[in-house]
Residue, then its C-alpha position, 0 to 999 in steps of 0.5 A: m539390453w534386449l531392445t538394444r539388440y533389436f536395433c543393433p542386430l550386428v552384436l551377437s549373443e554368445e549362446l545359440d538358444y535362449h540363455m540362462n542368465s549366469e549373473s542372476t541370483h535365481e538359478g535358471a532364470d531365462t533372459l530376454k534375448l534374441t538367439r544367435g540364430t535370430d540375429y543371423g536371420i535378421q542379418g540375412v533378411l537385411y542383406l536381401a532387403a538391400q538387394p533389388y526386389e526378387k533378385v536371387t542371391l546365393l546363400h554363400d554370398i549372404a553368409r560371407e557378407r554378413g560373417i555367418p556360418e553358411t550351414y547355419l544360415a541354410k537352416i535359418f533360411q528354411d524356417l524363414t521360407k516356411a514363414g513366407i519371409v524368404r523364397s528359395h530358388r533351386g537349380a544352377k541359378g538358385g538362391f534366396c530372395l525376399a518373398r514380398p517387398a521389404s516394406e511389408i516385412s517387419l522385424l517382429q515377423v522375422i523374430e517370431a518366425l525364428q523364435g516363436p510368439l513374443a512373450l515377456n513372461r510365461c503368463l503371456d506365452i500362448r504356449d505356456a499360460c499361467g493360471n494366475s493371470p486373471t488375478c495377478p496385478v503384474h500380468v496387466v503391466l507385462e501385457k501392456a509392455q508386451a503390446q508396446l514392444a510388439a507394436t514397435l517391432h511391427a512398425a520396424k520394417m526391413d526396408q527402413l532398417g536396411h536403409s539405416l544400415e546403409h546410411p547411419a545417423g549423422h553420416 
């Protein structure tokens, strides 16, 4: 499900933050999902990627085109600006544009700008490392899976994803 969401970011989760999996038999189990804010951020960056490079676009236009609440998108774009993914322009002709070419912005960079470092489990989270990692046999498997996921997401560039939205396979 989580991987599907990366490649189909138009499908949004129902909650605004990491979700508690209500179907889990383990109360409080975290799920591996993108937040709604990250989905919105990806959509906003994809919209800008479809524009000519350095074209300044009004936040209102991005929000309207992608069906995103404008005030929420403004907060998301603040984080994307801090991360150097989008550039903010003030004034009467203000708005946003990509800070660098879409071919230089990966899906992983957008996700990590909005959700923090990728971590499949707390033992792989640099902010919450587990003391059992050196002796845990599962750690090695999860570490390999996370590296493969990170490589896939890093290889997915915004220009490619934007192009695939404009020209879906089979059309």
